[in-house]
C-alpha positions in Angstrom: 286.5 36.9 -13.0 289.6 37.8 -11.2 291.9 40.6 -12.4 295.2 39.5 -14.0 297.5 37.8 -11.5 299.9 40.5 -12.5 298.1 43.5 -11.6 299.4 44.0 -8.0 302.7 45.9 -9.7 302.6 49.5 -9.5 300.6 51.3 -11.8 300.8 54.9 -12.8 297.5 56.8 -11.7 295.9 59.4 -14.2 293.5 62.3 -13.2 289.9 61.6 -14.1 288.3 63.3 -16.8 285.9 65.9 -15.2 282.5 66.4 -16.8 280.2 69.3 -16.5 278.0 69.1 -13.4 274.1 68.9 -13.7 271.9 69.1 -11.1 269.6 66.2 -10.2 265.9 66.7 -10.8 263.7 66.9 -8.1 262.5 63.6 -6.7 265.7 61.8 -8.2 267.3 58.9 -6.4 270.7 59.8 -5.0 271.3 56.4 -3.3 274.5 54.5 -4.0 274.6 50.9 -5.1 271.7 49.4 -6.8 268.6 51.7 -6.9 265.8 49.9 -7.7 264.2 52.3 -9.9 263.4 51.3 -13.7 266.2 51.7 -16.1 264.3 51.2 -19.2 264.2 55.1 -19.8 266.7 57.4 -20.8 269.9 57.0 -18.9 269.8 59.3 -15.7 271.7 62.8 -15.3 274.5 63.1 -13.2 273.8 63.8 -9.6 276.6 66.5 -8.6 279.9 66.3 -10.4 280.4 63.5 -12.9 284.1 62.0 -13.4 285.0 59.4 -15.7 288.0 57.1 -16.3 288.7 54.0 -18.7 289.2 50.4 -16.6 291.5 48.2 -17.9 292.0 44.2 -16.5 288.0 43.6 -16.6 287.2 40.0 -17.9 283.7 39.9 -17.4 280.6 41.7 -16.2 281.1 40.5 -12.7 284.5 42.4 -12.9 282.2 45.4 -13.4 280.2 44.7 -10.3 283.2 44.4 -8.4 284.9 47.8 -9.3 281.2 49.4 -8.7 281.0 47.8 -5.2 284.3 49.1 -4.4 283.6 52.7 -5.5 280.5 52.6 -3.7 282.1 52.2 -0.3 283.5 55.6 -0.4 282.0 58.4 1.0 280.7 61.4 -1.1 279.8 58.7 -3.9 276.1 59.4 -5.3 276.2 57.3 -8.1 278.6 54.9 -9.7 278.1 52.6 -12.8 280.9 50.7 -14.9 280.0 50.6 -18.5 281.3 47.1 -19.6 281.1 47.4 -23.4 283.4 50.5 -23.4 285.3 49.8 -20.1 284.2 53.0 -18.7 283.7 54.0 -15.1 281.2 57.0 -14.5 281.2 58.0 -10.8 278.8 60.9 -9.8 280.1 62.7 -6.5 279.4 65.6 -4.5 282.8 66.5 -4.1 286.2 66.0 -5.9 287.0 62.2 -5.1 289.1 61.2 -8.1 292.1 60.2 -6.1 290.1 58.1 -3.7 288.3 56.1 -6.6 292.0 55.5 -8.0 293.3 54.4 -4.7 290.0 52.1 -4.4 290.0 50.5 -7.8 293.8 50.1 -7.9 293.5 48.3 -4.5 291.6 45.5 -6.0 293.9 44.9 -8.8 292.5 47.2 -11.8 294.0 50.0 -13.9 292.5 53.3 -14.4 293.5 56.1 -17.0 291.6 59.0 -18.4 289.0 58.4 -20.8 291.0 61.1 -23.1 294.5 59.5 -22.7 295.6 57.8 -25.6 295.0 54.1 -25.7 298.2 52.0 -25.3 298.0 48.9 -27.3 298.3 45.7 -25.1 301.3 43.9 -26.7 301.9 41.5 -23.9 303.0 38.3 -25.2 300.5 35.1 -24.7 302.7 32.9 -23.1 303.7 35.8 -20.5 299.9 36.5 -19.8 299.0 32.7 -19.3 302.1 32.4 -17.0 300.2 31.7 -13.9 298.2 28.8 -15.6 301.2 27.4 -17.5 303.2 27.4 -14.2 300.2 25.6 -12.2 299.8 23.0 -15.1 303.6 22.0 -14.9 303.3 22.0 -11.0 300.2 19.7 -11.2 302.0 17.2 -13.6 305.0 17.2 -11.6 302.8 16.6 -8.4 300.8 13.9 -9.9 304.3 12.2 -11.1 305.6 12.2 -7.6 302.4 10.9 -6.1 302.3 7.6 -8.2 305.8 6.8 -6.8 306.0 8.1 -3.6 302.5 9.2 -1.6 303.7 11.4 1.1 306.1 13.2 -1.5 303.2 13.4 -3.8 300.8 14.9 -0.9 303.4 17.5 0.1 303.8 18.5 -3.6 299.9 18.7 -4.0 300.1 21.3 -1.0 302.9 23.3 -2.3 301.1 23.4 -5.8 297.7 24.4 -4.1 299.6 26.7 -2.2 301.4 28.4 -5.2 297.7 28.5 -7.2 296.1 29.8 -3.9 298.3 33.0 -3.2 297.1 35.0 -6.0 293.3 34.3 -5.8 293.3 34.5 -1.8 295.1 37.8 -1.8 292.6 39.0 -4.3 289.8 38.0 -2.4 291.2 39.9 0.7 291.4 42.9 -1.4 288.0 42.4 -2.6 286.5 41.8 1.2 288.3 45.1 2.2 286.2 47.0 -0.5 283.1 45.4 0.4 282.7 42.5 -1.8 282.5 39.6 0.8 281.1 37.0 -1.5 283.4 37.1 -4.7 284.1 33.9 -6.6 287.5 34.4 -5.4 286.4 34.1 -1.7 284.4 30.6 -2.3 287.6 29.5 -4.5 290.0 29.9 -1.3 287.6 28.8 1.0 287.0 25.5 -0.8 290.9 25.0 -1.4 291.9 25.8 2.3 289.1 23.4 3.6 290.3 20.6 1.3 293.7 20.9 2.5 292.5 20.4 5.9 290.7 17.5 5.3 293.7 16.1 3.5 292.3 16.3 -0.2 295.2 17.5 -1.4 295.1 16.7 -5.2 291.7 17.9 -5.5 292.5 21.2 -3.5 295.0 22.0 -6.3 292.8 20.6 -9.1 290.2 23.1 -8.0 292.4 26.1 -8.5 293.9 24.8 -11.6 290.1 24.3 -13.3 289.3 28.0 -11.9 292.2 29.4 -13.7 291.0 27.7 -17.1 287.8 29.0 -16.5 289.0 32.6 -15.8 290.8 32.3 -19.2 288.0 31.0 -21.0 285.8 34.0 -19.6 288.6 36.6 -20.3 288.5 35.4 -24.4 284.7 35.3 -24.3 284.6 38.8 -23.2 287.0 40.2 -25.5 285.5 38.7 -28.2 282.1 40.1 -27.1 284.0 43.8 -27.0 285.6 43.2 -30.1 283.2 45.2 -32.1 283.4 48.1 -29.6 287.1 48.0 -29.6 287.2 48.2 -33.6 285.0 51.2 -33.6 286.9 53.1 -31.0 290.2 52.1 -33.3 288.7 53.8 -36.3 289.5 57.2 -34.8 293.0 58.2 -35.6 294.9 59.7 -32.5 295.9 63.0 -34.4 294.8 65.1 -37.4 296.8 67.0 -40.3 295.5 70.3 -40.0 295.9 73.2 -42.6 296.1 76.7 -41.2 297.7 79.8 -43.1 299.1 77.1 -45.9 300.9 75.4 -42.9 300.4 71.9 -42.3 300.6 71.0 -38.7 299.8 67.8 -36.6 297.5 68.1 -34.0 295.4 65.8 -31.3 291.7 65.4 -32.1 290.4 67.6 -29.2 292.2 70.6 -30.7 290.1 70.5 -33.8 287.0 72.8 -34.1 284.4 73.3 -36.7 285.6 75.1 -39.7 289.1 73.9 -39.3 290.7 72.7 -42.7 292.1 69.1 -42.6 294.0 66.7 -44.8 293.6 63.2 -45.1 296.0 60.9 -47.2 294.7 58.1 -49.6 293.9 55.1 -47.3 293.8 57.5 -44.1 290.9 57.7 -41.8 288.7 61.1 -41.1 289.5 62.0 -37.6 286.3 64.2 -37.6 283.2 64.7 -39.5 283.4 66.9 -42.4 282.3 68.6 -45.6 284.6 67.4 -48.8 286.6 70.6 -50.1 288.1 68.5 -52.7 286.0 68.2 -56.2 285.4 64.3 -55.6 286.7 61.3 -53.7 285.8 57.8 -53.1 285.4 56.6 -49.5 285.1 53.3 -47.6 282.3 53.7 -45.2 281.6 50.0 -44.3 282.9 50.3 -40.6 280.0 52.8 -39.9 277.4 51.5 -42.3 278.0 48.0 -43.1 278.0 48.9 -47.0 280.9 46.9 -48.4 281.2 49.3 -51.6 282.9 52.5 -51.7 280.7 55.7 -51.8 281.5 58.4 -54.1 281.4 61.8 -52.7 281.3 65.1 -54.4 282.5 68.7 -53.5 280.0 70.0 -50.4 278.9 66.5 -49.4 279.4 65.6 -45.6 281.5 62.5 -44.8 281.4 60.8 -41.3 284.5 60.3 -39.2 286.0 56.9 -39.6 285.4 56.8 -43.2 288.7 55.9 -45.2 289.8 57.8 -48.1 290.1 55.1 -50.6 292.2 56.6 -53.7 293.5 60.2 -53.3 294.5 62.9 -50.8 291.5 64.9 -49.8 290.7 68.1 -47.8 287.7 68.5 -45.6 286.5 71.2 -43.5 285.7 69.9 -40.0 281.8 70.3 -38.9 281.8 68.6 -35.7 282.8 69.1 -32.3 285.5 67.3 -30.4 283.5 64.2 -29.0 280.9 64.7 -31.1 281.6 62.7 -34.4 279.7 60.3 -36.1 281.7 57.3 -34.0 281.3 59.4 -30.6 277.7 59.5 -30.9 277.5 55.7 -31.8 279.6 54.9 -28.8 277.4 57.0 -26.7 274.5 55.0 -27.9 276.4 51.6 -27.1 277.3 53.5 -23.4 273.8 54.1 -23.2 272.7 50.8 -24.1 275.0 49.3 -21.3 272.9 51.3 -18.5 269.2 50.1 -20.0 269.5 46.5 -18.9 266.8 44.1 -19.5 264.4 43.3 -17.0 265.5 39.5 -16.5 268.9 40.7 -16.5 268.5 43.0 -13.3 266.4 40.1 -11.8 269.4 37.7 -12.2 271.8 40.3 -10.8 269.7 40.8 -7.8 269.0 37.5 -7.3 272.6 36.5 -7.4 273.4 39.2 -4.5 271.0 37.0 -2.5 271.8 33.4 -3.9 275.4 33.5 -3.1 275.3 34.3 0.6 272.2 31.7 1.1 274.3 29.0 -0.7 277.4 29.5 1.4 275.0 29.2 4.9 273.6 26.2 3.3 276.9 24.7 2.7 278.0 25.6 6.3 275.0 23.8 7.6 275.7 20.7 5.7 279.3 20.7 6.9 278.1 20.9 10.4 274.9 19.8 11.1 275.0 15.8 10.4 278.4 15.4 12.8 276.9 17.8 15.9 273.4 16.3 15.4 273.8 12.7 14.1 277.1 11.8 15.3 278.2 11.5 11.7 281.9 11.7 10.8 283.2 15.0 10.2 285.4 14.6 7.3 282.9 13.7 4.7 280.3 15.9 5.4 282.7 19.1 5.3 283.9 17.6 1.9 280.1 17.9 1.1 279.8 21.3 2.2 283.3 22.4 0.3 281.7 20.8 -2.9 278.3 22.4 -2.7 280.1 25.8 -1.7 281.5 25.2 -5.4 278.5 24.1 -7.1 276.7 26.9 -5.8 279.1 29.5 -7.4 276.7 31.8 -9.4 279.4 32.9 -12.3 277.3 31.0 -15.2 273.8 32.4 -13.9 275.4 35.5 -13.5 276.9 35.6 -16.9 274.2 33.6 -19.1 272.4 37.0 -19.6 274.5 39.7 -20.4 276.7 37.1 -22.5 273.4 36.8 -24.9 272.7 40.2 -24.6 276.0 41.4 -25.6 276.4 39.3 -28.4 272.9 39.9 -29.8 273.7 43.7 -29.5 277.1 43.3 -31.3 275.5 41.0 -33.9 272.6 43.6 -34.7 275.6 46.4 -35.1 277.1 44.0 -37.6 273.8 44.1 -39.6 273.9 48.0 -39.3 271.5 48.6 -36.3 272.0 50.1 -33.1 270.0 48.8 -30.3 269.8 50.7 -27.2 270.3 48.2 -24.7 268.8 44.9 -23.1 265.4 46.3 -22.9 265.2 47.4 -26.2 266.3 44.1 -27.4 263.7 42.4 -25.2 260.6 44.7 -26.6 262.3 44.1 -30.0 261.6 40.2 -29.6 257.9 40.9 -28.7 257.0 42.8 -31.7 254.2 41.4 -33.9 253.1 44.7 -35.8 255.5 47.2 -37.6 254.3 50.8 -38.5 256.2 52.7 -41.0 256.0 56.5 -41.8 255.9 56.8 -45.6 258.1 59.6 -46.6 261.6 58.9 -46.1 261.3 55.6 -44.4 259.5 53.4 -47.3 260.5 55.8 -49.6 263.7 57.7 -50.3 261.9 61.2 -49.3 262.9 62.4 -53.0 259.9 63.1 -55.2 260.1 63.1 -58.6 258.1 64.8 -61.5 256.0 62.2 -63.2 253.6 63.7 -65.2 252.9 67.3 -66.6 249.5 68.1 -68.1 248.3 71.5 -69.4 245.1 72.9 -70.7 246.2 73.4 -74.1 247.2 76.9 -74.0 250.5 76.5 -73.1 252.7 73.3 -73.3 254.5 71.5 -70.7 258.1 73.0 -71.0 256.5 76.6 -70.5 254.3 74.9 -67.5 257.3 73.5 -65.8 259.4 77.1 -66.6 256.7 79.0 -64.7 256.5 76.2 -61.8 260.4 76.5 -61.3 260.4 80.3 -61.3 258.0 80.5 -58.6 259.4 77.4 -56.2 263.1 79.1 -56.7 264.8 79.3 -53.3 261.8 77.2 -51.7 263.4 74.1 -49.6 260.1 72.3 -49.6 260.8 68.5 -51.0 258.1 69.0 -54.0 259.8 72.5 -54.6 263.1 71.3 -55.1 261.7 68.1 -57.2 260.1 70.6 -59.8 263.6 72.8 -60.0 265.4 69.5 -60.2 263.2 68.4 -63.0 263.7 71.8 -64.9 267.5 71.9 -64.6 267.4 68.5 -66.1 265.8 69.5 -69.0 267.7 72.5 -69.3 265.3 75.2 -68.4 266.5 78.2 -66.9 263.8 79.6 -64.4 262.6 83.2 -65.6 263.1 86.2 -63.4 260.3 86.5 -60.5 258.9 89.4 -58.3 257.0 89.6 -55.2 257.5 85.8 -54.3 255.7 85.0 -51.1 254.5 81.9 -49.3 250.8 81.7 -48.6 250.2 79.9 -45.2 247.8 77.0 -45.8 247.5 77.5 -49.4 250.5 77.7 -51.4 253.4 79.9 -53.1 253.0 82.4 -55.7 255.2 85.4 -57.5 255.0 87.6 -60.5 256.3 86.7 -63.6 256.3 89.1 -66.8 253.6 91.3 -65.1 251.2 88.1 -64.3 250.9 86.4 -61.0 251.4 82.7 -60.9 250.3 81.0 -58.0 251.3 77.0 -57.3 249.0 75.0 -55.0 247.3 71.9 -54.2 244.0 71.1 -55.6 242.1 71.5 -52.5 243.6 74.8 -51.6 243.0 76.1 -55.5 240.2 79.3 -55.7 236.6 78.0 -55.8 235.4 77.3 -59.1 238.8 76.9 -60.8 238.8 73.2 -60.9 236.0 71.5 -63.4 234.9 68.3 -63.5 237.3 67.6 -66.3 240.2 68.7 -64.3 238.7 66.8 -61.3 238.6 63.7 -62.9 242.3 64.1 -64.2 243.5 65.0 -60.7 241.6 61.9 -59.1 243.2 59.6 -61.6 246.4 61.0 -61.1 246.4 60.6 -57.3 244.8 57.2 -57.8 248.4 56.2 -58.7 250.1 57.5 -55.8 251.1 60.7 -57.1 251.1 64.2 -55.5 249.4 66.8 -57.6 250.0 70.5 -57.5 248.2 73.3 -59.6 249.7 76.1 -61.6 247.5 79.3 -61.9 248.2 82.4 -64.0 245.9 85.3 -62.9 243.6 83.1 -61.2 243.1 80.6 -64.2 244.0 77.1 -64.4 247.1 76.6 -66.8 247.8 72.9 -65.7 248.8 70.2 -63.2 252.4 68.7 -62.2 252.4 65.1 -60.7 255.1 63.9 -58.6 255.5 60.8 -56.8 258.1 59.6 -54.4 260.4 56.8 -54.9 260.1 53.6 -53.4 263.3 52.2 -51.4 264.8 49.4 -53.6 264.3 47.2 -50.8 260.8 48.2 -49.4 259.0 45.2 -50.8 261.6 42.5 -49.9 261.5 44.1 -46.2 257.7 43.9 -46.1 257.8 40.2 -47.1 260.5 39.3 -45.1 258.3 40.7 -41.9 255.2 38.8 -43.2 257.1 35.7 -43.0 258.5 36.3 -39.5 254.7 36.6 -38.5 254.7 40.4 -38.2 252.0 42.5 -40.0 252.8 46.1 -41.6 251.1 49.3 -41.7 251.7 52.6 -43.1 250.9 55.5 -40.8 251.3 58.7 -43.4 250.4 62.4 -43.4 249.9 62.1 -47.4 246.5 61.9 -48.8 244.7 58.6 -48.7 245.1 58.0 -52.6 248.8 58.4 -52.5 249.1 56.0 -49.4 246.9 53.7 -51.0 248.7 53.4 -53.9 251.9 52.7 -51.9 250.2 50.5 -49.8 248.7 48.3 -52.4 252.2 47.9 -54.0 253.6 46.5 -50.9 250.8 44.7 -49.7 250.0 46.6 -46.4 247.3 48.6 -44.7 247.3 52.1 -44.1 246.1 55.1 -42.6 246.2 58.5 -44.2 246.1 62.2 -43.7 247.3 61.8 -39.9 249.1 64.6 -38.1 251.3 63.7 -35.6 248.8 63.4 -32.7 246.8 61.3 -35.0 249.6 59.1 -35.6 250.2 58.7 -31.9 246.3 57.7 -31.4 246.9 55.2 -34.3 250.1 53.7 -32.5 248.2 53.3 -29.0 245.4 51.4 -30.9 247.7 49.1 -32.6 249.5 48.7 -29.5 246.7 47.7 -27.3 246.3 44.9 -29.8 250.0 43.7 -30.0 253.3 44.8 -29.5 254.0 47.6 -32.2 257.3 48.7 -33.7 257.2 52.6 -34.9 259.7 53.1 -38.0 260.0 56.6 -38.8 262.8 59.5 -39.8 261.2 62.8 -39.2 260.5 65.0 -35.9 256.9 64.6 -36.6 257.5 60.5 -36.3 259.1 61.2 -32.7 256.0 61.2 -30.5 254.8 58.1 -32.5 258.1 56.0 -32.0 258.0 56.8 -28.1 254.4 55.8 -27.8 255.3 52.8 -29.6 256.5 49.4 -27.8 259.7 50.3 -29.5 260.6 52.9 -31.8 263.1 52.5 -34.7 264.7 55.3 -36.5 266.2 55.4 -40.1 269.8 56.4 -39.6 269.4 59.1 -42.2 266.7 60.7 -40.2 266.5 63.9 -37.9 268.8 63.8 -34.7 265.4 64.0 -32.8 264.0 60.9 -34.3 267.3 59.4 -33.5 267.6 60.2 -29.9 264.1 59.3 -29.2 264.3 56.0 -30.8 265.3 52.7 -29.1 266.7 51.6 -32.1 268.4 53.1 -35.3 268.8 51.5 -38.7 272.3 53.3 -39.4 272.7 52.0 -43.2 268.7 52.6 -43.9 268.3 49.2 -45.1 264.9 48.4 -44.6 265.5 44.6 -44.7 267.6 44.8 -41.6 264.1 45.1 -39.7 263.0 41.5 -40.0 266.8 40.4 -39.4 267.1 42.4 -36.1 263.4 41.0 -34.8 264.6 37.5 -35.7 267.9 38.4 -33.9 266.0 39.8 -30.8 263.8 36.3 -30.4 267.0 34.1 -31.0 268.8 36.3 -28.2 265.8 35.5 -25.5 265.5 32.1 -26.3 269.6 31.8 -26.0 268.9 33.7 -22.7 266.7 30.9 -21.7 268.9 28.2 -22.8 271.8 29.9 -20.8 269.9 29.9 -17.4 268.3 26.2 -18.0 271.9 25.0 -18.6 273.6 27.0 -15.5 270.9 26.0 -13.2 270.2 22.1 -14.4 273.9 21.4 -14.0 273.8 22.9 -10.4 270.8 20.8 -9.8 272.3 17.7 -11.2 275.5 18.1 -9.1 273.8 19.2 -5.9 271.8 15.6 -5.9 274.9 13.8 -7.1 277.2 15.6 -4.4 274.7 14.8 -1.3 274.5 11.2 -2.5 278.5 11.2 -2.4 278.9 10.5 -6.1 280.7 13.8 -7.2 283.9 15.8 -5.3 285.6 19.2 -5.3 287.0 18.8 -8.8 283.7 17.8 -10.6 282.0 20.8 -8.8 284.4 23.2 -10.2 284.4 21.7 -13.8 280.5 21.9 -13.5 280.8 25.7 -12.7 283.6 26.3 -15.4 282.1 24.0 -18.0 278.6 25.6 -17.1 280.3 29.2 -17.7 282.2 27.8 -20.9 279.1 26.5 -22.2 276.8 29.6 -21.6 279.6 31.8 -23.0 279.8 29.5 -26.1 276.1 29.5 -26.6 275.8 33.1 -26.5 278.8 33.7 -28.9 276.4 31.4 -31.4 274.5 34.7 -32.0 277.5 36.5 -33.4 278.0 33.7 -36.2 273.9 33.8 -37.0 273.3 34.4 -40.9 
């Protein structure tokens, strides 16, 4: 829809943010405009120098296209994109083009500011924002009243009302035409209103503009609702931070913070950057980022994300994130990338509308002139029908039908603690009929616990654990950490060790009290050490899903320690929810078959065990060939399988590689969110089909009734605005979906 009617006033210009140039790879498209290359991969790198701005005044996705078209007309522009969700304009150019971009965007009625400039809250009163609409309603009422008593005076009043309403719309249409937007909705409305005046339909000309402005306000309201989640996320970062340097407190901008800086956050204040807690302990409200409603207890040394709120006390933290790379910044980047990855159906509708609008204008012109010229029909009724068809053919409802639903779907997913990287990922998610899970860190917490300690009788369990803890000191392996943790809980002090070394592919050994202590897996024990009795004991432990390690002293078996990872509390519920949604589940793990079988049996799932990363990819390819598959993982070794699947989903606690590779992420690590977002994706695409049916169905009905002379201009606008309102309201239902 149009930019705000007051946007013609002088607006201060800002220099754009200038980002680091990256050369385009060989073969990369450098064409401006709508390139036909697929957009379902990662966002394309910049072509030349990249500049960015924030755009104010955009009401809908169509506004974003107008800004893109205006900038595309400039020479030297390689690529331009408006990310509607975060209101950001990105321009790749072969030269410094900032002044020209700012002038071009300002010329079509939108306002630019630098991406690092502080946000100025919009405190414009509602009555002032809606003043053009209110004025037109008052003038319409006066015109209608005059028409009841004096028809000529009423006609003059309707003409004056039409001219008042037409002035800002026609001016915006001329701006857009000069910038290369020949077939904008403002142009269609201007032509229809002027044509109606020429044939004497003065009341209908005024009504056309009134209904258009009402539709514009409805669309602006819907767009603001859809962007509210992103705006709330951006508002989580305070404008300044309190930094402590040499014992002195100083208020600094976020851009000045660097890793290692010490900051102070008051009770009720938000963290300006990711940090490590220096205070002994504190409670933080992280619900805005994770969706968890209860405050989280953090201790000294724990990491706390930017945007979290200190609940009850003044805290000090050490900054660990670079400027622009905090938890909030990373989430916003994912949202921007989601804007770039538009669904195939959305790209099709966008291309279709670019052809559809000029074709409709040509058809409307032919209907207006052919019957009078070739068949001696009267001019007035056929010109009227042509103008009506022009308004019926307006593609607003059709264009917004897909992005409105996808934006609402993505926003609804984020409320459930899931980030989905764009329309293409949302579409694929709705197709999923199978889910493959990594085991450790995904279905389980990734924190093994000691469950059994079995000795050969020559040493008790406490002494066996003491030796194992001594050898494992300093190791970062999860099993080693579990053994040390168990020893600490039992009050055991690990003995002094010498000559500690890791034996690649075997285990770890060290010298304690002059004896060589080796810790290894049963399959890596020296030949002949494990007799039949021990083999039976080991198999019994592994059959319960436990991982077994052996403790040997001078090559003699002293005993075994069994460990088991803990299932996530919601794992069983998540698998049941997927089953109810018609989605089957399977475990793909590198763990031993017995441990995998025990977990799979407990959850009622299939499994594939002892898989290397390459084996996981092969299994994913096989499963994917049967039905669309989602791969859920958290580690670096899961990244190739996630990339090979129809869609990869990362746990929010996973590695950066897994999160970057994935098409979606469960930011709060709640597995039950899987079924929720799959059902939400299906509902979103059902919503898109409904919206397209409404948009095209209403146009088809009114096309027939117009040619039959049953509907007029104001009904045509009502049909268009009504269809836009209907598809928008239908899309917003996704935000209220439980």
